[in-house]
Backbone of each chain as ProteinMPNN parsed JSONL, in Angstrom:
{"seq_chain_A": "MSTARDPAPLDPVDHIAIAVPDVAAAVAWYTSNFRCDVRYQDDTWAFLAFENVKLALVVPAQHPPHLAFRRADAESFGPLKTHRDGTRSVYVRDPAGNSIEILAAD", "coords_chain_A": {"N_chain_A": [[127.932, 202.293, 78.644], [129.456, 199.751, 80.407], [132.334, 198.824, 82.21], [132.494, 197.035, 84.152], [132.701, 193.688, 85.233], [130.499, 190.88, 85.256], [129.884, 189.142, 88.313], [131.383, 185.927, 88.996], [129.413, 183.159, 87.954], [127.231, 181.363, 90.159], [126.818, 177.956, 91.247], [123.76, 176.173, 90.585], [121.314, 174.774, 92.829], [119.557, 171.89, 92.202], [117.607, 170.157, 93.327], [116.328, 169.126, 96.563], [116.298, 166.298, 98.57], [114.377, 164.851, 100.997], [113.792, 162.677, 103.821], [110.812, 160.836, 104.223], [108.447, 158.789, 105.828], [105.866, 158.291, 104.961], [104.637, 159.012, 102.048], [102.257, 160.08, 100.929], [101.049, 161.361, 103.125], [102.956, 163.292, 103.67], [102.99, 164.8, 101.271], [100.398, 165.805, 101.389], [100.613, 167.46, 103.63], [102.645, 169.338, 102.901], [101.499, 170.505, 100.595], [99.208, 171.621, 101.668], [100.171, 173.494, 103.401], [101.981, 175.099, 102.018], [102.654, 177.015, 99.011], [103.063, 175.184, 96.329], [103.897, 173.069, 93.537], [102.818, 169.838, 92.664], [104.806, 167.739, 91.023], [105.281, 165.076, 90.559], [104.218, 161.956, 91.891], [104.286, 158.974, 93.719], [104.026, 155.884, 95.596], [106.54, 155.722, 96.703], [108.013, 158.022, 96.385], [107.83, 161.63, 95.971], [107.686, 164.642, 94.02], [108.065, 167.97, 94.451], [107.554, 171.239, 93.248], [108.96, 174.281, 94.121], [109.32, 177.893, 94.293], [112.028, 178.443, 93.634], [113.482, 176.102, 93.735], [113.407, 172.486, 93.743], [111.673, 170.036, 95.732], [112.155, 166.845, 96.855], [110.34, 164.221, 98.255], [111.092, 161.463, 99.934], [110.903, 157.911, 100.433], [113.091, 156.562, 102.581], [114.156, 153.955, 102.474], [114.057, 153.281, 99.849], [114.982, 155.398, 98.305], [117.757, 157.48, 98.561], [118.026, 160.152, 100.905], [119.142, 163.36, 99.826], [121.134, 166.002, 98.341], [120.995, 167.864, 95.419], [122.991, 169.034, 92.818], [123.309, 170.905, 89.771], [125.402, 170.548, 87.037], [127.48, 171.51, 84.309], [129.744, 170.062, 83.884], [129.367, 167.509, 84.985], [130.371, 164.928, 84.674], [132.949, 165.082, 85.583], [132.874, 164.475, 88.219], [132.552, 161.79, 88.346], [131.592, 158.593, 86.805], [128.587, 158.886, 84.933], [125.239, 157.876, 85.614], [122.406, 156.837, 83.799], [119.089, 157.706, 84.352], [115.623, 156.536, 84.699], [113.999, 158.645, 83.87], [115.515, 159.891, 82.007], [117.405, 161.697, 82.884], [120.843, 162.27, 83.791], [123.283, 161.357, 86.133], [125.616, 161.439, 88.923], [126.346, 160.095, 92.114], [127.945, 161.4, 94.956], [129.778, 161.685, 98.069], [129.79, 164.091, 100.688], [132.316, 165.381, 103.007], [131.122, 164.835, 105.435], [129.572, 162.693, 104.965], [127.12, 163.075, 103.789], [124.837, 162.467, 101.129], [125.368, 163.507, 97.865], [124.113, 164.527, 94.856], [125.166, 164.862, 91.538], [123.991, 166.36, 88.834], [123.881, 166.105, 85.295], [123.965, 168.898, 83.093], [122.488, 168.862, 80.781]], "CA_chain_A": [[128.781, 201.106, 78.597], [130.096, 199.46, 81.68], [133.506, 197.951, 82.124], [132.427, 196.067, 85.251], [132.368, 192.326, 84.814], [129.578, 190.184, 86.136], [130.573, 188.194, 89.195], [131.352, 184.54, 88.51], [128.116, 182.54, 88.264], [127.222, 180.339, 91.21], [126.125, 176.729, 90.84], [122.384, 176.036, 91.072], [120.817, 173.551, 93.465], [118.412, 171.411, 91.428], [116.57, 169.709, 94.268], [116.668, 168.604, 97.876], [115.47, 165.117, 98.848], [114.326, 164.568, 102.432], [113.161, 161.39, 104.148], [109.465, 160.778, 104.812], [107.998, 157.384, 105.772], [104.544, 158.225, 104.34], [104.696, 160.036, 100.997], [100.958, 160.744, 100.766], [100.843, 162.266, 104.256], [103.88, 164.42, 103.513], [102.497, 165.646, 100.17], [99.21, 166.512, 101.885], [101.04, 168.518, 104.556], [103.358, 170.406, 102.174], [100.609, 171.243, 99.682], [98.215, 172.406, 102.409], [100.852, 174.576, 104.121], [102.827, 175.923, 101.147], [102.303, 177.095, 97.595], [104.006, 174.374, 95.559], [103.252, 172.226, 92.526], [103.198, 168.43, 92.701], [105.242, 167.347, 89.677], [105.242, 163.609, 90.467], [103.928, 161.32, 93.176], [103.856, 157.58, 93.835], [104.109, 155.474, 96.999], [107.909, 155.731, 97.217], [108.545, 159.383, 96.405], [107.082, 162.692, 95.302], [108.551, 165.754, 93.607], [107.315, 169.217, 94.575], [108.269, 172.417, 92.748], [108.805, 175.569, 94.8], [109.678, 178.988, 93.378], [113.425, 178.48, 93.222], [114.14, 174.802, 93.848], [112.436, 171.406, 93.902], [111.802, 169.241, 96.953], [111.743, 165.45, 96.728], [109.962, 163.564, 99.51], [111.489, 160.1, 99.566], [110.947, 156.821, 101.405], [114.546, 156.375, 102.582], [114.566, 152.589, 102.139], [114.112, 153.131, 98.395], [115.688, 156.524, 97.682], [118.537, 158.145, 99.61], [117.945, 161.609, 101.051], [120.333, 163.952, 99.23], [121.111, 167.36, 97.823], [121.415, 167.691, 94.025], [123.487, 170.2, 92.086], [123.354, 170.73, 88.321], [126.698, 171.009, 86.551], [127.81, 171.183, 82.92], [130.854, 169.094, 83.892], [129.026, 166.481, 85.985], [131.239, 163.755, 84.476], [134.217, 165.241, 86.298], [132.684, 163.92, 89.559], [132.513, 160.34, 88.249], [130.772, 158.111, 85.687], [127.172, 159.218, 85.09], [124.248, 156.825, 85.414], [121.191, 157.382, 83.196], [117.895, 157.299, 85.087], [114.447, 156.242, 83.871], [113.434, 159.874, 83.29], [116.441, 160.44, 81.018], [118.459, 162.503, 83.485], [122.099, 161.557, 84.038], [123.9, 161.904, 87.341], [126.502, 160.617, 89.745], [126.261, 160.392, 93.544], [129.187, 161.422, 95.719], [129.5, 162.027, 99.468], [130.605, 165.171, 101.229], [133.161, 164.823, 104.077], [130.274, 164.412, 106.554], [128.835, 161.506, 104.563], [125.862, 163.425, 103.131], [124.77, 162.1, 99.714], [125.286, 164.659, 96.974], [123.918, 164.114, 93.459], [125.616, 165.843, 90.544], [123.191, 166.133, 87.624], [124.354, 166.735, 84.057], [123.166, 170.094, 82.782], [121.654, 168.691, 79.583]], "C_chain_A": [[129.498, 200.944, 79.923], [131.298, 198.563, 81.458], [133.499, 196.925, 83.258], [132.074, 194.69, 84.693], [131.367, 191.726, 85.797], [130.383, 189.311, 87.084], [130.468, 186.787, 88.612], [130.0, 183.92, 88.869], [128.271, 181.495, 89.365], [126.492, 179.112, 90.693], [124.702, 176.715, 91.383], [122.165, 174.714, 91.81], [119.575, 173.123, 92.686], [117.276, 170.967, 92.342], [117.194, 169.236, 95.567], [115.757, 167.391, 98.076], [115.533, 164.823, 100.333], [113.491, 163.32, 102.692], [111.776, 161.58, 104.747], [109.01, 159.316, 104.745], [106.682, 157.232, 105.0], [104.465, 159.357, 103.319], [103.376, 160.797, 100.895], [100.704, 161.746, 101.899], [101.734, 163.497, 104.132], [103.41, 165.351, 102.399], [101.287, 166.457, 100.64], [99.619, 167.678, 102.788], [101.716, 169.661, 103.798], [102.411, 171.191, 101.269], [99.541, 172.032, 100.434], [98.862, 173.585, 103.124], [101.624, 175.537, 103.222], [102.275, 175.954, 99.73], [103.388, 176.369, 96.814], [103.218, 173.527, 94.577], [103.747, 170.791, 92.661], [103.529, 167.999, 91.277], [105.165, 165.832, 89.47], [104.91, 163.07, 91.846], [103.622, 159.848, 92.975], [104.062, 157.182, 95.298], [105.511, 155.576, 97.576], [108.562, 157.111, 97.191], [107.619, 160.352, 95.7], [108.05, 163.829, 95.017], [107.705, 167.019, 93.607], [108.155, 170.369, 94.052], [107.919, 173.618, 93.609], [109.328, 176.652, 93.848], [111.07, 178.828, 92.789], [114.127, 177.128, 93.213], [113.056, 173.741, 94.019], [112.729, 170.608, 95.173], [111.296, 167.838, 96.663], [111.456, 164.903, 98.126], [110.143, 162.078, 99.257], [111.387, 159.124, 100.732], [112.403, 156.364, 101.447], [114.998, 154.963, 102.247], [114.721, 152.418, 100.628], [114.906, 154.225, 97.693], [116.503, 157.221, 98.778], [118.204, 159.64, 99.695], [119.237, 162.229, 100.516], [120.082, 165.383, 98.824], [121.668, 167.25, 96.408], [121.803, 169.014, 93.385], [123.483, 169.875, 90.595], [124.652, 171.34, 87.805], [126.911, 170.599, 85.1], [128.888, 170.097, 82.86], [130.616, 167.982, 84.917], [129.948, 165.271, 85.893], [132.538, 163.868, 85.267], [134.121, 164.701, 87.73], [132.657, 162.391, 89.545], [131.619, 159.916, 87.095], [129.291, 158.384, 85.948], [126.304, 157.992, 84.831], [123.0, 157.481, 84.818], [119.968, 156.819, 83.915], [116.713, 157.118, 84.144], [113.864, 157.483, 83.217], [114.397, 160.557, 82.322], [117.527, 161.321, 81.6], [119.682, 161.63, 83.733], [122.769, 162.194, 85.243], [124.871, 160.923, 87.97], [126.308, 161.064, 91.198], [127.66, 160.366, 94.145], [128.798, 161.686, 97.177], [130.381, 163.197, 99.884], [131.409, 164.605, 102.404], [132.36, 164.342, 105.285], [129.481, 163.159, 106.213], [127.484, 161.798, 103.941], [125.919, 163.037, 101.653], [124.528, 163.335, 98.871], [125.172, 164.131, 95.55], [124.396, 165.243, 92.546], [124.906, 165.499, 89.234], [123.86, 166.805, 86.431], [123.416, 167.872, 83.691], [122.235, 169.893, 81.602], [120.337, 168.001, 79.919]], "O_chain_A": [[130.066, 201.888, 80.471], [131.275, 197.66, 80.622], [134.371, 196.059, 83.328], [131.246, 194.564, 83.791], [131.384, 192.019, 86.992], [131.439, 188.797, 86.715], [129.565, 186.499, 87.827], [129.497, 184.135, 89.972], [129.304, 180.835, 89.48], [125.645, 179.214, 89.806], [124.452, 177.181, 92.495], [122.746, 173.684, 91.466], [118.642, 173.91, 92.528], [116.125, 171.356, 92.149], [118.395, 168.985, 95.662], [114.565, 167.46, 97.778], [116.61, 164.575, 100.876], [112.616, 162.954, 101.907], [111.588, 162.381, 105.663], [109.173, 158.671, 103.709], [106.411, 156.166, 104.446], [104.252, 160.516, 103.678], [103.374, 162.024, 100.787], [100.205, 162.845, 101.66], [101.316, 164.61, 104.45], [103.429, 166.57, 102.568], [101.164, 167.642, 100.331], [99.033, 168.758, 102.713], [101.396, 170.827, 104.027], [102.511, 172.415, 101.186], [99.016, 173.011, 99.904], [98.188, 174.57, 103.425], [101.894, 176.67, 103.619], [101.541, 175.063, 99.303], [104.498, 176.878, 96.656], [102.023, 173.294, 94.759], [104.95, 170.551, 92.762], [102.643, 167.905, 90.427], [105.004, 165.361, 88.344], [105.283, 163.666, 92.857], [102.782, 159.503, 92.144], [104.252, 158.049, 96.151], [105.682, 155.525, 98.794], [109.547, 157.347, 97.89], [106.741, 159.955, 94.935], [109.084, 163.97, 95.669], [106.74, 167.126, 92.85], [109.339, 170.471, 94.374], [106.747, 173.938, 93.808], [109.732, 176.351, 92.725], [111.277, 179.047, 91.595], [115.255, 177.023, 92.73], [111.926, 174.054, 94.393], [113.871, 170.518, 95.624], [110.143, 167.657, 96.27], [112.237, 165.103, 99.056], [109.422, 161.495, 98.448], [111.734, 159.452, 101.867], [112.907, 155.833, 100.458], [116.12, 154.781, 101.777], [115.43, 151.521, 100.174], [115.443, 154.005, 96.607], [115.954, 157.52, 99.839], [118.112, 160.314, 98.669], [120.316, 161.678, 100.731], [118.973, 165.904, 98.945], [122.703, 166.615, 96.204], [121.043, 169.982, 93.408], [123.634, 168.718, 90.202], [124.966, 172.495, 88.092], [126.57, 169.484, 84.703], [128.941, 169.313, 81.913], [131.534, 167.567, 85.624], [130.273, 164.655, 86.908], [133.159, 162.854, 85.586], [135.142, 164.49, 88.385], [132.729, 161.759, 90.599], [130.963, 160.751, 86.472], [128.796, 158.143, 87.049], [126.591, 157.181, 83.951], [122.581, 158.547, 85.268], [119.83, 155.605, 84.068], [116.768, 157.481, 82.969], [113.295, 157.398, 82.129], [114.136, 161.67, 81.866], [118.479, 161.667, 80.901], [119.574, 160.411, 83.869], [122.819, 163.418, 85.364], [124.936, 159.75, 87.603], [126.13, 162.25, 91.477], [128.451, 159.457, 93.892], [127.622, 161.885, 97.481], [131.546, 163.292, 99.497], [131.205, 163.447, 102.769], [132.852, 163.534, 106.073], [128.789, 162.613, 107.073], [126.759, 160.866, 103.594], [126.937, 163.254, 100.996], [123.606, 164.11, 99.126], [126.03, 163.377, 95.09], [124.075, 166.414, 92.754], [125.189, 164.476, 88.611], [124.345, 167.931, 86.535], [122.215, 167.809, 83.953], [121.29, 170.661, 81.424], [119.513, 167.777, 79.032]]}, "seq_chain_B": "MSTARDPAPLDPVDHIAIAVPDVAAAVAWYTSNFRCDVRYQDDTWAFLAFENVKLALVVPAQHPPHLAFRRADAESFGPLKTHRDGTRSVYVRDPAGNSIEILAAD", "coords_chain_B": {"N_chain_B": [[98.288, 193.398, 74.567], [97.533, 191.127, 77.099], [95.196, 188.74, 78.226], [95.685, 186.666, 79.775], [96.295, 185.244, 82.949], [98.925, 185.396, 85.335], [100.359, 182.372, 86.641], [99.633, 181.206, 89.981], [101.876, 182.415, 92.436], [104.702, 180.538, 93.594], [105.927, 179.324, 96.75], [109.092, 180.43, 98.028], [112.12, 178.605, 98.758], [114.241, 179.365, 101.338], [116.658, 178.513, 102.594], [118.645, 175.532, 103.067], [119.554, 173.381, 105.627], [122.113, 171.285, 106.483], [123.575, 168.497, 108.247], [126.857, 168.53, 109.499], [129.799, 167.283, 110.935], [132.231, 168.574, 111.046], [132.786, 171.709, 110.411], [134.675, 173.331, 109.064], [136.002, 171.483, 107.397], [133.879, 170.717, 105.778], [133.17, 173.155, 104.537], [135.5, 173.597, 103.092], [135.375, 171.452, 101.289], [132.924, 171.91, 99.865], [133.408, 174.447, 98.747], [135.589, 173.917, 97.165], [134.627, 172.156, 95.313], [132.321, 173.259, 94.195], [130.787, 176.204, 92.729], [130.292, 178.648, 94.845], [129.394, 181.091, 97.348], [130.9, 181.948, 100.412], [129.096, 183.053, 102.977], [129.037, 183.233, 105.709], [130.89, 181.939, 108.452], [131.696, 179.94, 111.205], [132.845, 177.956, 114.006], [130.655, 176.385, 114.486], [128.74, 176.582, 112.513], [128.149, 177.236, 109.004], [127.385, 179.351, 106.213], [126.492, 179.083, 102.969], [126.151, 180.569, 99.791], [124.379, 179.636, 96.961], [123.358, 179.63, 93.467], [120.518, 179.807, 93.468], [119.593, 179.291, 96.012], [120.363, 179.058, 99.535], [122.828, 177.286, 101.447], [123.15, 175.88, 104.546], [125.652, 174.698, 106.678], [125.725, 172.727, 109.353], [126.665, 172.057, 112.738], [125.187, 169.445, 114.251], [124.619, 169.185, 116.997], [124.402, 171.734, 117.889], [122.827, 173.207, 116.125], [119.778, 172.585, 114.542], [119.435, 170.377, 111.733], [117.586, 171.443, 108.906], [114.893, 172.678, 106.791], [114.182, 175.687, 105.216], [111.568, 177.933, 104.672], [110.376, 180.982, 103.183], [107.939, 183.242, 104.177], [105.296, 185.588, 103.866], [103.272, 185.503, 105.721], [104.334, 184.322, 108.042], [103.814, 184.274, 110.783], [101.44, 182.91, 110.987], [102.083, 180.31, 111.325], [102.92, 180.065, 113.879], [104.199, 181.547, 116.99], [106.718, 183.959, 116.367], [110.277, 183.858, 116.692], [112.889, 186.109, 117.396], [116.029, 186.254, 115.91], [119.637, 186.485, 116.415], [120.672, 187.737, 114.166], [118.658, 189.363, 113.379], [116.64, 188.266, 111.845], [113.369, 186.753, 111.803], [111.584, 183.952, 112.902], [109.781, 180.773, 112.964], [109.905, 177.424, 114.11], [108.601, 174.421, 112.826], [107.321, 171.039, 112.555], [107.295, 168.637, 109.933], [104.992, 165.968, 108.9], [106.681, 163.773, 108.998], [108.509, 164.395, 110.873], [110.59, 166.031, 110.168], [112.472, 169.02, 110.631], [111.192, 172.185, 110.002], [111.693, 175.451, 109.081], [110.025, 178.52, 109.263], [110.425, 181.48, 107.859], [109.961, 184.959, 108.426], [108.972, 187.284, 105.915], [110.011, 189.827, 105.936]], "CA_chain_B": [[97.651, 193.175, 75.865], [97.177, 189.731, 77.318], [94.213, 188.529, 79.286], [96.119, 185.512, 80.57], [96.794, 185.593, 84.269], [100.098, 184.64, 85.771], [100.03, 181.32, 87.592], [99.847, 181.596, 91.374], [103.297, 182.308, 92.777], [105.077, 179.437, 94.486], [106.749, 179.774, 97.877], [110.532, 180.191, 97.873], [112.944, 177.99, 99.808], [115.307, 180.309, 101.688], [117.897, 177.765, 102.763], [118.648, 174.15, 103.51], [120.625, 173.194, 106.615], [122.463, 169.869, 106.607], [124.474, 168.21, 109.363], [128.271, 168.209, 109.254], [130.494, 167.33, 112.228], [133.416, 169.436, 110.942], [132.353, 172.792, 109.522], [135.779, 173.777, 108.205], [136.227, 170.469, 106.356], [132.756, 170.764, 104.842], [133.293, 174.375, 103.733], [136.6, 173.376, 102.144], [134.909, 170.547, 100.243], [131.908, 172.554, 99.009], [133.966, 175.557, 97.971], [136.533, 173.429, 96.152], [133.891, 171.389, 94.304], [131.202, 174.007, 93.621], [130.873, 177.662, 92.723], [129.387, 179.171, 95.883], [130.0, 182.144, 98.163], [130.803, 181.748, 101.859], [128.507, 184.258, 103.568], [129.327, 183.241, 107.138], [131.514, 180.698, 108.904], [132.39, 179.822, 112.488], [133.091, 176.537, 114.288], [129.412, 175.617, 114.671], [127.958, 176.54, 111.279], [128.561, 178.097, 107.892], [126.275, 179.675, 105.316], [127.007, 179.182, 101.603], [125.155, 180.999, 98.807], [124.392, 179.093, 95.607], [122.648, 180.534, 92.557], [119.092, 179.955, 93.723], [119.223, 178.969, 97.388], [121.527, 179.019, 100.414], [123.074, 176.011, 102.129], [123.791, 175.999, 105.856], [126.357, 173.495, 107.129], [125.537, 172.922, 110.786], [126.996, 171.024, 113.716], [123.818, 169.162, 114.68], [124.429, 169.35, 118.437], [124.113, 173.135, 118.198], [121.82, 173.757, 115.213], [119.086, 171.441, 113.923], [119.278, 170.349, 110.278], [116.212, 171.839, 108.587], [114.576, 173.279, 105.499], [113.563, 176.966, 105.597], [110.75, 178.64, 103.689], [110.121, 182.374, 103.511], [106.522, 183.512, 104.002], [104.795, 186.865, 104.378], [102.396, 185.214, 106.864], [105.033, 183.341, 108.895], [103.161, 184.225, 112.105], [100.306, 181.985, 110.987], [102.599, 178.992, 111.698], [103.224, 180.067, 115.307], [104.899, 182.767, 117.435], [108.054, 184.095, 115.786], [111.399, 184.179, 117.572], [113.853, 186.97, 116.719], [117.384, 185.725, 116.031], [120.693, 187.496, 116.586], [120.896, 188.487, 112.924], [117.494, 190.193, 113.089], [115.57, 187.524, 111.175], [112.33, 186.238, 112.696], [111.084, 182.689, 112.353], [109.236, 179.747, 113.85], [110.177, 176.06, 113.645], [107.528, 173.434, 112.94], [107.766, 169.741, 112.032], [106.392, 168.013, 108.967], [104.481, 164.727, 109.484], [107.771, 162.814, 109.159], [109.382, 164.848, 111.945], [111.639, 166.932, 109.677], [112.365, 170.396, 111.114], [110.898, 173.15, 108.947], [111.712, 176.818, 109.593], [109.238, 179.471, 108.483], [111.018, 182.803, 108.067], [109.175, 186.12, 108.02], [109.473, 187.806, 104.642], [110.668, 191.145, 106.089]], "C_chain_B": [[97.196, 191.718, 75.984], [96.134, 189.64, 78.413], [94.59, 187.331, 80.155], [96.619, 185.985, 81.933], [98.026, 184.77, 84.586], [99.645, 183.505, 86.676], [100.293, 181.809, 89.013], [101.326, 181.452, 91.709], [103.533, 181.133, 93.724], [105.923, 179.998, 95.624], [108.229, 179.506, 97.605], [111.131, 179.438, 99.062], [114.092, 178.961, 100.086], [116.648, 179.603, 101.837], [117.621, 176.35, 103.201], [119.785, 174.055, 104.52], [120.883, 171.703, 106.777], [123.551, 169.69, 107.66], [125.876, 167.891, 108.881], [128.982, 168.266, 110.604], [131.66, 168.319, 112.229], [133.111, 170.523, 109.915], [133.469, 173.199, 108.558], [136.039, 172.783, 107.072], [135.116, 170.504, 105.32], [132.845, 172.004, 103.951], [134.398, 174.198, 102.685], [136.144, 172.495, 100.983], [133.911, 171.231, 99.311], [132.513, 173.667, 98.161], [134.994, 175.083, 96.937], [135.808, 172.684, 95.034], [132.814, 172.188, 93.585], [131.494, 175.503, 93.637], [129.835, 178.186, 93.703], [130.154, 180.215, 96.681], [129.823, 181.833, 99.644], [130.316, 183.06, 102.471], [128.824, 184.38, 105.054], [129.999, 181.928, 107.479], [132.058, 180.858, 110.309], [132.533, 178.324, 112.772], [131.812, 175.707, 114.368], [128.526, 175.607, 113.436], [128.559, 177.472, 110.237], [127.364, 178.267, 106.972], [126.868, 179.918, 103.935], [125.874, 179.613, 100.672], [125.408, 180.292, 97.484], [123.523, 179.993, 94.74], [121.226, 180.841, 93.017], [118.677, 179.744, 95.17], [120.497, 178.944, 98.22], [121.607, 177.673, 101.125], [123.778, 176.303, 103.443], [124.409, 174.649, 106.208], [126.42, 173.612, 108.647], [126.033, 171.735, 111.607], [125.684, 170.678, 114.417], [123.59, 169.313, 116.177], [124.047, 170.794, 118.776], [123.023, 173.745, 117.326], [121.101, 172.576, 114.559], [119.15, 171.502, 112.4], [117.814, 170.672, 109.945], [116.122, 172.379, 107.172], [113.822, 174.554, 105.844], [112.834, 177.601, 104.426], [110.559, 180.082, 104.152], [108.655, 182.677, 103.2], [106.146, 184.867, 104.583], [103.949, 186.649, 105.634], [103.021, 184.192, 107.806], [104.36, 183.19, 110.261], [102.014, 183.216, 112.143], [100.754, 180.564, 111.349], [102.928, 178.915, 113.194], [103.975, 181.332, 115.673], [106.323, 182.805, 116.886], [109.079, 184.43, 116.857], [112.37, 185.045, 116.78], [115.264, 186.465, 116.983], [118.408, 186.872, 116.098], [120.92, 188.341, 115.338], [119.669, 189.315, 112.517], [116.374, 189.466, 112.361], [114.596, 186.997, 112.232], [111.751, 184.972, 112.084], [110.45, 181.825, 113.425], [109.598, 178.393, 113.238], [108.938, 175.198, 113.85], [108.111, 172.101, 112.471], [106.765, 169.247, 110.993], [105.934, 166.667, 109.548], [105.558, 163.667, 109.7], [108.724, 163.217, 110.281], [110.527, 165.729, 111.481], [111.401, 168.347, 110.201], [112.216, 171.35, 109.943], [110.865, 174.532, 109.586], [110.88, 177.701, 108.668], [109.765, 180.862, 108.829], [110.044, 183.889, 107.638], [109.808, 186.728, 106.775], [110.219, 189.125, 104.808], [112.124, 190.996, 106.493]], "O_chain_B": [[96.563, 191.167, 75.083], [96.184, 190.372, 79.402], [93.914, 187.019, 81.135], [97.289, 187.012, 82.036], [98.159, 183.618, 84.172], [98.66, 183.645, 87.402], [101.089, 182.725, 89.219], [101.96, 180.475, 91.312], [102.679, 180.786, 94.54], [106.564, 181.037, 95.469], [108.581, 178.481, 97.021], [110.711, 179.61, 100.206], [114.828, 179.335, 99.172], [117.653, 180.04, 101.275], [116.523, 176.012, 103.643], [120.866, 174.595, 104.287], [119.99, 170.947, 107.16], [124.337, 170.598, 107.929], [126.064, 167.085, 107.97], [128.78, 169.222, 111.353], [132.037, 168.84, 113.278], [133.17, 170.288, 108.708], [133.223, 173.388, 107.367], [136.268, 173.181, 105.93], [135.369, 170.343, 104.126], [132.621, 171.915, 102.743], [134.242, 174.602, 101.533], [136.484, 172.758, 99.83], [134.044, 171.138, 98.09], [132.17, 173.812, 96.988], [135.24, 175.772, 95.946], [136.326, 172.591, 93.921], [132.428, 171.831, 92.472], [132.305, 176.001, 94.417], [128.637, 178.168, 93.418], [131.385, 180.232, 96.695], [128.724, 181.492, 100.083], [131.04, 184.055, 102.479], [128.874, 185.483, 105.598], [129.708, 180.905, 106.859], [132.798, 181.802, 110.585], [132.359, 177.508, 111.867], [131.864, 174.478, 114.324], [127.659, 174.744, 113.3], [129.354, 178.36, 110.541], [126.451, 177.442, 106.954], [127.654, 180.846, 103.747], [124.765, 179.086, 100.754], [126.515, 180.34, 96.948], [123.006, 181.004, 95.215], [120.782, 181.988, 92.964], [117.524, 179.993, 95.521], [121.593, 178.823, 97.673], [120.595, 177.016, 101.371], [124.857, 176.894, 103.465], [123.779, 173.602, 106.06], [127.094, 174.498, 109.173], [125.851, 170.577, 111.234], [125.12, 171.524, 115.11], [122.456, 169.551, 116.592], [123.443, 171.052, 119.817], [122.363, 174.699, 117.739], [121.757, 171.656, 114.07], [118.94, 172.569, 111.824], [116.907, 170.214, 110.64], [117.119, 172.517, 106.462], [112.914, 174.523, 106.675], [113.392, 177.784, 103.344], [110.576, 180.372, 105.348], [108.181, 182.404, 102.097], [106.617, 185.247, 105.655], [103.911, 187.511, 106.512], [102.335, 183.303, 108.311], [104.341, 182.097, 110.827], [101.657, 182.722, 113.213], [99.92, 179.708, 111.646], [103.184, 177.831, 113.719], [104.351, 182.11, 114.797], [107.043, 181.808, 116.934], [108.802, 185.174, 117.797], [112.65, 184.753, 115.618], [115.655, 186.269, 118.134], [118.089, 188.039, 115.873], [121.309, 189.505, 115.426], [119.646, 189.899, 111.434], [115.265, 189.99, 112.266], [114.955, 186.82, 113.397], [111.463, 184.928, 110.888], [110.561, 182.097, 114.621], [109.599, 178.23, 112.018], [108.306, 175.237, 114.906], [109.263, 172.041, 112.041], [105.555, 169.412, 111.146], [106.439, 166.259, 110.593], [105.369, 162.754, 110.504], [109.645, 162.469, 110.609], [111.356, 166.14, 112.293], [110.265, 168.823, 110.215], [113.014, 171.329, 109.005], [110.103, 174.766, 110.524], [111.013, 177.637, 107.446], [109.576, 181.355, 109.941], [109.377, 183.763, 106.611], [111.027, 186.691, 106.604], [110.981, 189.513, 103.924], [112.822, 191.995, 106.664]]}, "name": "protein", "num_of_chains": 2, "seq": "MSTARDPAPLDPVDHIAIAVPDVAAAVAWYTSNFRCDVRYQDDTWAFLAFENVKLALVVPAQHPPHLAFRRADAESFGPLKTHRDGTRSVYVRDPAGNSIEILAADMSTARDPAPLDPVDHIAIAVPDVAAAVAWYTSNFRCDVRYQDDTWAFLAFENVKLALVVPAQHPPHLAFRRADAESFGPLKTHRDGTRSVYVRDPAGNSIEILAAD"}
């Protein structure tokens, strides 16, 4: 029996979204250079799964590049919007102006 | 006994580096809004650990924003440079021009 307590859990990063002008060319490059699974792909964005985090490749005119965290208390960052895939999130900006998405944990 | 084989392993993302003009302000914001550990901080960059991946906050004039993968065969992407902290890596660009760092697994 141990009396040591686990350290406080850290928040997980759900995905990173980076800008690419040509989604098909980017998917071809990432899948030929890295071991990843293509979870979704159309002309405006693609979603690649890596071992520990997902990478979104987005046409910036249609989807903002961003970093997404998953939180049980996402609502505390602002009103959540429900997306077509059923996920709920809110976008905020860090002090540098980077777009940060806070996804509900459910 | 199972005859099923594990799926092929996926590559891990080691860290994401995003641009911030003021490292101290960014660290204050991320640590007050999220559960993360500050692993390193100076005036030009900081390194925050989240549950599954690390986030570097970088002054872009001194460090390029990038996405870093860890690979056993990092040398296959180009000659590795040894950094002050002992890590070895090479930077490449994806077809969109995003900086991608390939870190040696050792």
